[in-house]
C-alpha positions in Angstrom: -5.9 -13.1 2.7 -2.1 -13.1 3.1 -0.4 -10.5 5.1 3.3 -9.6 4.8 5.1 -11.1 7.7 5.1 -9.2 11.0 8.2 -7.4 12.2 10.5 -10.0 13.8 9.1 -13.0 12.0 11.5 -15.4 10.3 10.2 -15.0 6.7 11.4 -11.7 5.3 9.1 -9.8 2.9 10.3 -7.6 0.0 9.2 -4.0 0.5 9.3 -2.2 -2.8 7.6 1.1 -1.8 6.6 3.2 1.2 4.6 6.4 0.9 2.5 8.7 3.1 -1.0 9.8 2.1 -1.2 13.6 1.8 -3.7 15.4 4.0 -3.5 12.8 6.8 -0.8 14.6 8.9 1.6 11.8 8.1 -0.4 9.2 10.0 -1.4 7.0 7.1 1.4 5.0 5.6 1.1 2.9 2.4 3.5 0.0 1.9 3.9 -2.2 -1.1 5.4 -5.5 0.0 5.5 -8.8 -1.9 3.0 -7.2 -4.5 0.4 -6.4 -1.8 -0.7 -2.9 -0.7 -1.1 -2.5 3.0 -2.3 0.6 4.8 -1.0 1.5 8.3 -2.2 4.0 10.8 0.9 5.4 12.5 -0.4 7.7 15.3 1.7 10.7 16.0 0.9 10.5 19.7 3.4 7.6 20.1 0.7 4.8 20.4 1.3 1.6 18.5 0.9 1.6 14.7 -1.5 -0.9 13.3 -2.4 -2.2 9.8 -6.1 -1.4 8.9 -6.4 -2.4 5.3 -4.7 -4.5 2.6 -5.3 -4.9 -1.1 -4.3 -7.5 -3.7 -4.9 -7.2 -7.5 -8.1 -9.2 -8.2 -6.4 -10.8 -11.3 -3.6 -12.1 -9.1 -0.9 -9.9 -10.6 1.7 -8.5 -8.2 1.4 -4.8 -7.6 4.6 -3.1 -8.8 4.1 0.5 -7.8 1.6 2.9 -6.3 1.2 6.6 -7.1 -0.4 8.9 -4.5 -2.8 11.7 -5.5 -1.4 14.9 -4.1 -4.9 16.4 -3.8 -6.2 15.2 -0.4 -9.7 16.3 -1.3 -10.0 14.1 -4.4 -12.0 10.9 -4.0 -9.3 8.8 -5.6 -6.4 8.6 -3.2 -4.0 6.4 -5.1 -3.4 4.4 -8.3 -1.4 1.2 -8.7 0.5 -0.4 -11.5 0.6 -4.2 -12.3 2.5 -5.9 -15.1 1.6 -9.3 -16.4 3.0 -11.1 -19.5 0.6 -9.3 -21.9 -0.1 -5.8 -20.7 0.7 -3.1 -18.2 -2.4 -2.0 -16.2 -3.1 1.1 -14.2 -6.0 0.9 -11.7 -7.2 3.2 -9.0 -9.2 3.0 -5.8 -10.4 5.2 -3.0 
């Protein structure tokens, strides 16, 4: 599993999107960087943020965009778009 480079590393990563998950008090941050979705917990108490999950498209396509569900009670929290040479795909996960 590849992670985007850590802050301060020599290799920059291309961040294409940053969104907060609704209903989480602004503590869960979703970042799309280099086609990979990473999920961060950013505690509001000032303690250090940490990455707790990442996701890559199983077909190897770079993720282009995420769309967050505005209903925090719905089981699907976000959907993502990928684009390959043949089709555009919308997928979702919890």
